[in-house]
C-alpha positions in Angstrom: -43.2 -29.6 39.5 -43.0 -26.1 38.1 -39.9 -25.3 40.1 -37.9 -28.1 38.5 -38.8 -27.1 35.0 -38.4 -23.4 35.7 -34.9 -23.8 37.2 -33.7 -25.9 34.3 -35.0 -23.4 31.8 -33.5 -20.4 33.6 -30.1 -22.2 33.9 -30.1 -23.0 30.2 -31.2 -19.5 29.3 -27.8 -17.7 30.0 -25.9 -20.3 28.0 -28.4 -20.0 25.1 -28.1 -16.2 25.3 -24.3 -16.4 25.3 -24.4 -18.7 22.3 -26.8 -16.4 20.5 -24.6 -13.4 21.2 -21.5 -15.2 20.1 -23.3 -16.2 16.8 -24.4 -12.6 16.2 -20.9 -11.3 16.7 -19.5 -13.9 14.4 -22.2 -13.0 11.8 -21.5 -9.3 12.2 -17.8 -9.7 11.4 -18.5 -12.2 8.6 -20.8 -9.6 7.1 -18.1 -6.9 7.4 -15.7 -9.0 5.3 -18.1 -9.2 2.4 -16.7 -6.3 0.3 -13.1 -7.2 1.0 -12.7 -10.0 -1.6 -8.9 -9.9 -1.9 -8.3 -9.8 1.8 -10.7 -12.7 2.3 -9.0 -14.9 -0.3 -5.5 -14.0 1.1 -6.7 -15.1 4.5 -8.0 -18.3 3.0 -4.7 -19.0 1.2 -3.0 -18.7 4.6 -5.4 -21.3 6.0 -4.6 -23.5 3.0 -0.9 -23.1 3.5 -1.2 -24.0 7.2 -3.2 -27.1 6.3 -0.8 -28.2 3.6 2.2 -27.7 6.0 0.4 -29.8 8.7 -0.3 -32.6 6.2 3.2 -32.5 4.9 4.7 -32.4 8.4 2.8 -35.4 9.8 2.9 -37.3 6.5 -0.6 -38.5 6.8 -4.3 -37.8 6.5 -4.3 -38.2 2.7 -7.8 -39.6 2.7 -9.0 -36.4 4.4 -7.1 -34.4 1.8 -8.7 -36.5 -1.0 -12.2 -35.9 0.5 -11.4 -32.2 0.7 -10.3 -32.2 -2.9 -13.6 -33.8 -4.0 -15.6 -31.3 -2.0 -13.6 -28.4 -3.5 -14.2 -29.7 -7.0 -17.9 -29.8 -6.3 -17.8 -26.2 -5.0 -15.9 -25.1 -8.1 -18.5 -26.7 -10.4 -21.2 -24.8 -8.6 -19.2 -21.6 -8.8 -18.7 -22.0 -12.6 -22.3 -23.0 -13.4 -25.1 -20.7 -14.1 -28.0 -20.4 -11.7 -30.4 -21.8 -14.3 -28.8 -24.5 -16.4 -30.2 -24.5 -19.9 -29.6 -28.2 -20.3 -31.6 -29.2 -17.2 -34.4 -26.7 -17.4 -35.7 -26.1 -20.9 -37.5 -22.8 -21.3 -39.4 -21.0 -24.0 -36.4 -18.9 -25.0 -32.7 -18.8 -24.4 -31.6 -17.7 -20.9 -28.1 -16.8 -21.9 -27.4 -14.6 -24.9 -26.3 -16.7 -27.8 -25.7 -13.9 -30.4 -24.1 -10.5 -30.3 -27.5 -8.9 -31.0 -29.2 -10.7 -28.1 -30.1 -8.7 -25.0 -27.3 -8.7 -22.4 -28.1 -10.9 -19.4 -25.6 -11.0 -16.6 -24.1 -14.3 -15.5 -25.7 -15.4 -12.2 -23.8 -18.1 -10.5 -25.4 -21.2 -8.9 -22.9 -20.7 -6.0 -22.1 -17.0 -5.4 -18.5 -16.0 -4.7 -19.0 -15.2 -1.0 -20.6 -18.6 -0.3 -17.9 -20.2 -2.4 -15.2 -18.5 -0.3 -17.0 -19.3 3.0 -17.5 -23.0 2.1 -13.9 -23.2 0.8 -12.4 -21.7 4.0 -14.7 -23.7 6.3 -13.8 -26.9 4.5 -10.1 -26.3 5.1 -10.7 -25.4 8.7 -12.7 -28.6 9.3 -10.0 -30.7 7.5 -7.3 -29.1 9.6 -9.3 -29.9 12.7 -9.6 -33.5 11.6 -5.9 -33.9 11.4 -5.7 -33.9 15.2 -7.6 -37.2 15.4 -5.8 -40.4 14.4 -9.0 -42.2 13.5 -9.1 -40.1 10.3 -5.6 -41.1 9.3 -6.5 -44.1 7.2 -3.4 -45.6 5.6 -3.7 -45.3 1.8 -1.2 -45.1 -1.1 -1.5 -41.4 -1.8 -0.1 -41.3 -5.3 -3.1 -43.4 -6.5 -5.5 -40.9 -4.8 -3.7 -38.0 -6.4 -3.8 -39.5 -9.9 -7.5 -40.4 -9.5 -8.3 -36.9 -8.3 -6.4 -35.3 -11.2 -8.2 -37.5 -13.8 -11.5 -36.6 -12.1 -10.6 -32.9 -12.2 -9.6 -32.9 -15.9 -12.7 -34.8 -17.0 -15.0 -32.6 -14.9 -13.4 -29.4 -16.1 -13.5 -30.6 -19.7 -17.2 -31.2 -19.4 -17.7 -27.8 -17.7 -15.7 -25.9 -20.4 -17.7 -27.7 -23.1 -20.9 -26.6 -21.4 -19.6 -23.0 -21.4 -18.7 -23.1 -25.0 -22.0 -24.7 -26.0 -24.1 -22.1 -24.2 -21.6 -19.3 -24.8 -21.1 -17.9 -21.3 -18.1 -16.8 -19.4 -18.4 -17.1 -15.6 -15.9 -14.4 -14.8 -16.3 -10.7 -14.8 -13.2 -8.9 -16.1 -14.0 -5.3 -15.2 -16.5 -2.9 -16.7 -16.9 -3.0 -20.4 -15.8 0.1 -22.3 -17.8 1.1 -25.3 -15.8 4.1 -26.5 -12.6 5.9 -25.8 -12.2 9.4 -24.5 -10.3 10.4 -27.6 -13.2 9.7 -29.9 -15.6 11.7 -27.7 -13.1 14.5 -27.4 -12.5 14.6 -31.2 -16.3 14.5 -31.9 -16.9 17.5 -29.6 -14.1 19.5 -31.2 -15.4 18.7 -34.7 -18.7 20.2 -33.7 -17.0 23.6 -33.2 -17.7 24.1 -29.4 
């Protein structure tokens, strides 16, 4: 009895070990891409272009593209939303600064940029893989899906922008803030008579 279980376990062990090693290598290279934001997004745009060319070339899989668009819209909402939504979780005080005199609190996303990029790219890879199977090519009138998705996008973004305006936050970081110029500090040092 022990021989049968022992042989099966040892036969599965090298396969499991190989899978674990492959996953570790994948995770290693994924971690190395973390600081290279521009290169990651350029690679993702290449994947998007390949997917779009595939869908255009075969003139099908519009329902897959529609599902992909809905998923990407959901990711975008998570990317633009704060970690703690003031509307959903009332607290004792404001979480985001509402006046210029309030203490600066950095914007923390519900979906960080790296996870947004990873999910975005993975979604396009899965959608590309789905275009090789005819069971996902459901015949639909694609202009209706496109119009519906555009209406959904506009309504969702209007609601999200209204939320940003109401709670006064900007989900983008546009460089480091500069508080004074070098001219003013140079002129102040010369006025002291150094």
